[in-house]
N, C-alpha and C positions, 0 to 999 in steps of 0.2 A: 535664755537664760539671764540673768539679771547678774551682774558683778558685785561683788562684795568690794563694799568701800575699803580705800584703803588707807591705813595709818602710818605716821610718821614713825620713824625707829625711836621709841623713847630714848635708848643710849647714844642715838647721834644726837640729839636734842640737846640732852644730858651734858653729854662732851663740850658741844658750845658755851653751854650757859655757863660750865664750870671754867672754863678759859676767861670767859668775858668776866665772868666773877670775882676771878684776881686783881682785875682792873676796877671795877665798880661794886666794891662791896661797902653797901650800906643797908641801913634797915628798909622794912618795904614800904612802897607807897601805897597809900588808902585807897581803895577801888571803889568811885562812887555807882552804886548798884544805879541806879536812876540812866548811869550813861551806857550800860549794859545792852545788846540790841536783844529786843525779846522775840524776835522770829525773823527768820530768812526766809526769801524765794525760793524755793525749789518746784520746780516746772511738774508736773504730772507726767507721767510716760506717755510715750504716744501710743504703743500698746495696750493701755487700758482705756475699756468702753467704762464709761460709767452710765449706768441707766436712770440715773438719782442724779441729776446735774443740778448744782447749787454755787446760788450766786448770793453777797450781799447780807449773807450769817442767816441764821435760821430763826423763823419767828414762833414756831409750834412744836412741839414732840408731843407723841401717843406714848403712851406705857402699857403695858400689861404687870399686874404685880401678884407675886406668888410668895406669902407668906403667909403667917398668923391673920387670924381675922381681927376685925374691928379695930384696925390701927389708923393714926392719924402722921398724913406726909407734909412736910412744907417744901417748898423749893428755894433755894439759895442761890445768888450769884459770886459768891465768894467762898474761900473756905474758912472765914472767919464766922460763917453764918448768921452777917449780919445785913446785908442786901436781901429783903424777905424777897422773893416774886408772887408767891401764891401759895397757897395750904387746900388740903383735903382731908375731909376726916370722914370716920367710919368706913375705910377703904376695907375691902376682905378678900382671901384669894380667889384669884383668876379674874378680878375688876379690872378695867380699862380705866384709865385717867389720863387729863391733857395738863401738859405744861405751856403756855400761855406768854410770852416774853413782849407783847406788841405794847404793853402797858409798864415797861421799862424806860428809863430816860433816852435808851439807844433804839428803842422801839422793835427789839428784836432780843432775843435769848443772849447770855454772854458765852462766853469761851468756852466757859466749864457750867457744868449746872449741878448742883450739890442736895441731893435729897435725904431728908430726917426723917426714918421712921421713928413713929414713938409707940409702943402696945399698950395695953390697957393694965400693965404692971407698970408702967411709966419710963421702963427702958426703953435706948436710943440707940440707934448707928446711921450713920450718914453713908450714902451711897454715892460717889461722882459720876457724870456721864459727859462725854464730850456732846457739846451744842453749838458747834462754830464750823462752815463751809472751808474745807480742807484746801484751798488753793493755797494761801498763805501761809506756810507752816512749816513744819522741820522734817529731815528727811523721814521716810519713811511712814509718817502720819497721814498718807494719805489711805490709806487701808485701815487705818484705827480711825479715824473720822468718818469712814461709812459705816455708819452706827444703826442701821432700820436690820432688825434680825439678831441683833447682839443681844447677849449676857450681860447686864451690871448688877451683880449681887441677885437681889429677889425680883429684879427690873428687868424686862427684855423692850428693846424699842420698838411699834408697831410701825411707826411713820412719822416723818418727819415733813416740812413745809419749809422753805425758804422763802427770802425776802424779797431775790430779785426776779423769780420766776412766779412767785406764788403758786408753788406745784408742789401736791401731796405726793409724797415718795411712800409707798407703802412696802410689808414683806413680800407682796405680789409681784412686787416690781423687781426685786433681786434676788439672785441666786442664794441658795440654803441648801449646803449638804448634810447630810447625815453626819450626827456627833454623838458622843458620850456624854450621858447626862441627860438625856433628855428631849423632846421635839421643840420645836418653836414657837409651840403652845402654851405647854406645861413643862419646864425643866424638871421639876420637881419629883417627876413620873419615867419609872424606866421601861417605857415604853419604846416600841418601833410599828409604827404605821400612820396612819393620819387622822385629824381630829376635827378635820371637814366631811362633808359628802362625799369622798372622792375613794378609787378603788387602791388596792395595792396590788401593784403588777410584780410576779416572779420570771425573769428573762435570765434566760443562758445561751451564749453566743449570738448576743445583740436579737434573740427570738424571744416573744412569749410564750411562758411554758404554764403560767397558772398564776390565780388572781383570789383575791380576799374582796369581795365586793362592799360595798358600802351599807349595805343593808346584813352583811355575815357571812354569804356562802361562799364556799370554798370551790375552787375549779383548778383541775389540772389536766394540761393538755387540753382546756376550753376554757376562753375568754368569757363566756356566757354561762355560766353555771347555775342551771333550773333547782336545786336544792343544796341543803347545807355543807354536802359532799357530793360534789360532781367530776368524776375521772372518767375522759375522753380515750380508751386505750387498753391497755392489759393490764391486771392487777395481781402481781402474786404474792400469798401470803402463805408462810411457808409453813407457821405453826394453825394455832386455833383461831376463827373465827367468831366473835358470839355476837348473835344478834336477836337483842330485849324486844324490838318490834317484828317488826314483819322484813322480810327479804325478798322482793320483787324480781323476776327474770322476765323480759320484756325483750322478743324478738317476732319481726315480722313474718317471717317464712318459716311456717310449721317441718317438724322433719323428725322420722324415726330411727334416724342413723345414728351412729352411737358417736359421733366425733362432732355433730352440731345441733342445733336449737336451741332453745331459750335457755334451759339448765342440763348441763355434761356433769355427773358424777361418773369419774373413773374407780372412784373405789366404792366404799359402802355408804349406805346412808342410815341415819338411824333417827327416826322420829318417835319422841318420848309420849306424843301426845296425837291428836286427830289430823288426819292429812285429808283435805278438802280437796277434790278435781270436781274443776265447776264444767268442763266437758269431756274430752278424750284422757284413757289412761292406759297409752301404748306399751305394751311391756313385749320386748323381742322373744322371748321364750316364755317357758310354761308357766301357769296360776295353778297351784296346787292347794287345795283348801280340804284341810286334815277333816276339820268339823262342820260345822252347817255354815253355810254360805248363802245370802240372798243376793239376788242380783235380779236388776228390771228396776228396783226402787232403790234400797237399800243394799251396799254391801258391807258384808261382818266377815272379817276373819279372825277367827279365836286365836290360830298359833301362827304357820309361818304362810307367806303365801309366793307360790312358784309360777309363774305364769308362762306358756309355750308360743299360747298366738295373742289373739287378740282380746283385750279386756275392756268391753263396755258398760259406765255405770251411768244409768239414768239420774240418780240422784246420788244421797249422800254415801262414804263407803267408809265403812269406820272397820280398823285392824286393831285386835285388843293384843296381836304380839308382832311377831316381827313380820315385816313385807321387804324379801329379797327380790331384787331389780336385777338380772346379769345384763342386760341391754341398755337402752337409755328408756327414761320416765319422762314424758313431753308435759307439761304443764302450761295450756294455754290460756288466754282469757281477751276477749278484743277491749274490754274496758280497763286502763292500768288503776291502781290504786294505792296513796300511800298508808291506808286505814291497818291498823293491825290484826281486825278484826274482818279484811274482807281481801280478793286481788286473787291473782291467779294461782298463787303457795301461800296460805295462811297455818303458818305452825305455832299453836299455843303456847308451848313448853319448849322447850333446846332441841335445836337441829342438829348433829353429830353425823360430818363428812369425816369418812375416814381415809382420804386421799386430798384430790384437787377440787374448788369450788370456781368453776369458770362463768363470770359475767360475760355476758356479751356488750349489754347497755350501763344503764345505770343501776347501784347498789344504792339504797338507803338505807339508812340506820337511826333509827328514832333513839336509841340510847346510846349504848356504848360499843365500842369497837375494841375485842380484847383479842390479843395475838399473844398465844402461849401463857396466858395466863387468866385463871377464874376468876381473880378477886380486881377487876382496875380499877387502878385510883382516877383515871381521867378518862375522858370523850373517847380518848384512842390511846389504847394503851398497848405496847409490845415488850413482850420479854422473852428476850432469845440472846444471842451474842451482836446481834444488828438490826438494822434497817437498810435495805435500798431501794435508789428509782433509780430504772436504766431507760432509754432511749428504745423505741422498736426496732426491729430491726436488727442485723448483727455488726455497728459498728463498734461495739463493746465499750460504750459510756455507759456509765451511771458513777452516781454517789451514795455514800455508802456511810452511815450513822452506829457505829459499832462501841460497845465497852467493852474492855481486858481489864486484866488484873491492874495494871496504872494506870488508867483513868479514860475518857471517852474519846474517838479520833473520829473527826469527818474526814470522810477521802474521795477525790475526785477521780476516774481512773480515767488512762489514757486521754488525759484531757485538763486542761486548766480550771483550777476551781475559782469562781470569782462571788463574793457576798456582795450584794450590791443594792438599794431600791431606786424606785423611779421616784416621781411627784416632790423630788428635792427633800427629800426628808431622809431621818438619822439612819446610823447601824452603830447598835450599842454592843462594844464588847466585854462582858464581867462587869454590867453597871450594876450588880444585884450583890456585890459582895464587895465592901469598903475595904478589905484586906487583900483584894485578890491581885494578882499580877499576871502582863503579857509578858510571854518570851518568845522572841524568833528566832529562829537557827538553835535555839538550844534547848538545854532543858533546867539549866541553871538561874536560879534566881537568889543570890546570896544576900544575907542580911550584912555583911561586910566586907570591905576590900579585902585584898590577902594579906594586906598587915594587921586587920584584926582594930584597925584604930578608927576607922572612918565609917560611921553606921549609916547605912543605905537600906533599911527594912522598909524606910516608907517612898522608894522608887517602885514607879510601876510599870516602867517599860526595859525589856531587856533584851539588846539583840547582840548575836554574834557575827563580824563582819560590819562592814562599811554601811552608811546610810547617806545616801545621794538624795539630796533634795535641790528645792529652787530658794528656800529660805526657812531661819530657824528666829523665832522669834522666843526672846526668854525676858520674863517679868525680873527685871535686877530693881531693886528697892531697898535702901534709898537710892534713888539717881544723885550724883554727885554735886549738884549745883550748892551744896552748902558750903564750898568752895569757895564761892564768890559772897559770901556772908563777911561783914567786916569784923566778927570777932572770931574767924576759924584763926587757927594757931599755926599758920601758915611757916615751915622749917625755913630758914636762912638756904644759901646754897654751900654755905659752908658745914652747917650744921649738917645737913644731908651728905655732904664728902663726908664729915666725919664718921655719920653713921654706913656710910658704904665700907668704908674703911674697915670699921670695927664688925661687922656684920658680913658684909658680903652681899648684899642684895639691897634694894631702897626699902625705907619705913612704910609699912602698913601693905607690903606684899607677902607671899608667902615664899619659901625658900626652894630651890631645887629640889632639895632632897622630900621635903615637903608633896611635892609634887608627883614626883618621881612613887614614892611611897601611897598617896591618896587619890591620884590623878588630881584633872584642873575643874575643880567648878566652874561650868561658864559665869554663870549670873556673877560668883564673886569675883572671878579676873575681870569682866568684862568693867563691875563697878572699879575695883583698881586701877586697870588703866585708864577708867575716863578722871577719876579722881587725881593721875598724876599729871595728863594731858592739861589737866585745869589748870594745876600748879604751874605748869611749865608756863602757859601764856601769861598767869599772873606774873612770873619771874620776869617774862620778857616784855610786857608791858611797863614794868619798871624799868627795867634796861633800859629801855625807849626813851622813857622820862629822863634817864641819867643821860643816855647820848644826847638828847638836845640838848641839855645845861650844858653840856662838854661842847657843842659846833659852837654854841651863843658864846663859851669863854675864850675860844681858839680865834672868833673872829673878832671879839675886843681885841685880844691879844695881838691878833696879825695886823689889827688899825694901829696899834696904839707901836709898835714896831714900824711898820710903815712912816706913823709920823714923824718918830724919833730919827727915822733914817732921812727923812726929808729936812729935817731941822741941822744934820751937819754941815 
């Protein structure tokens, strides 16, 4: 784990400065910006493996653009937008373009590249990206300057090419985690999955459990689905199963037992229209035809049908009313079919099953799958108190999605719950709701702190308890390098002392009471502390100059005293 940097105590430094200022109270000496160091050498950590080494600067970057269509993009090497590197016109959403720096005086791109976008209305915006190697930079910038795969405004860096190695590093060479707001190809789309021809695999306990193939087939407990929904293993449907197309039951072994075979109906089966049996219909009990029945070619049953022994029908069988089978109804066909008008069992109208429907192999649904509701709103629509997915056997593991009076719950019983992805893609939480929030360990998402004075309605994450992490990065803007500007109103130490005596805290810093009431805003506190550190260093630089002058004066006085002593 990385150690956090140690900052000197502000008040220890301030105490030294206050004592020294009593001896050296003069106006500040102006600081020449050109003499300040532009950057320092901070070696890369030994534990970091960089898949994209960079030497000598960058000569080219490729970027995706995701925004308005028909925009013009200009590339500049300075914040003042005067050093034009190149431009592109008529760029549309999803286009890739190249920024090449070989034509600059340096023969490479500058430390920062500024992209000015102009839309068809003449409106402009500017986005800055880092375009230099991270070897010689400030602390922490090693990760910042690994730009491949990162998002800058409406741009995503697809690749970079360095000068020293002349090596192009693309998003295929770097690690990409799932993140909120869109995947690496289009951040404006709230999706989870892949944009290329890759499958999405779902795993638990580090074992593949299902897949969505690149062609759109869904497999549960199988990695090679042969249909739009392919389930390997048992399925439990607590309520209604509606099939608008054909439901096919395939079994390699015929059976007349009531507990096995291709189709096992423990309760009643209602068929509103025709029942077509291609081969034998085995009925364990009686078949009673109260009206006329024709067997040998067609079988027509006007009312109830009760079969005590075998019933063989050579051709079509028409039952105009009820068919009651107390045992097993076996429907076999050597040829499988996904057509709604052929196969072992063809139901033209609806099929009502009073109790369980057990499918030994695949279940194919050409239309929607509805459980507990007659008017489904989606391809699969279950209405009830929840949906459960369980593992075969008696280990008790299952995942359950249920709704109640307070919301929607996703539960994993007797095991950990993992939400993960493969292929280095993204996981999105609450990405469709701009006003949504995420709470961990609490049900509270307050809009104000306890004192009611601090508005936190825009906060997105609420955690009850501690947070352990290796690094926290806060975007603190503006960073207080403005302290080093010539016109910065630096308070003298005497003025600072007077302010502390009158107010009990440093200028431009919150009071202890404000922190106790409203909490510590980390970004603001970091900027304030950096501002005070830079002010302290300005005072130290000034004092150092004064000390050097005093030393020179002391040397002159010492020489004169020695000269006077020698003349006596």
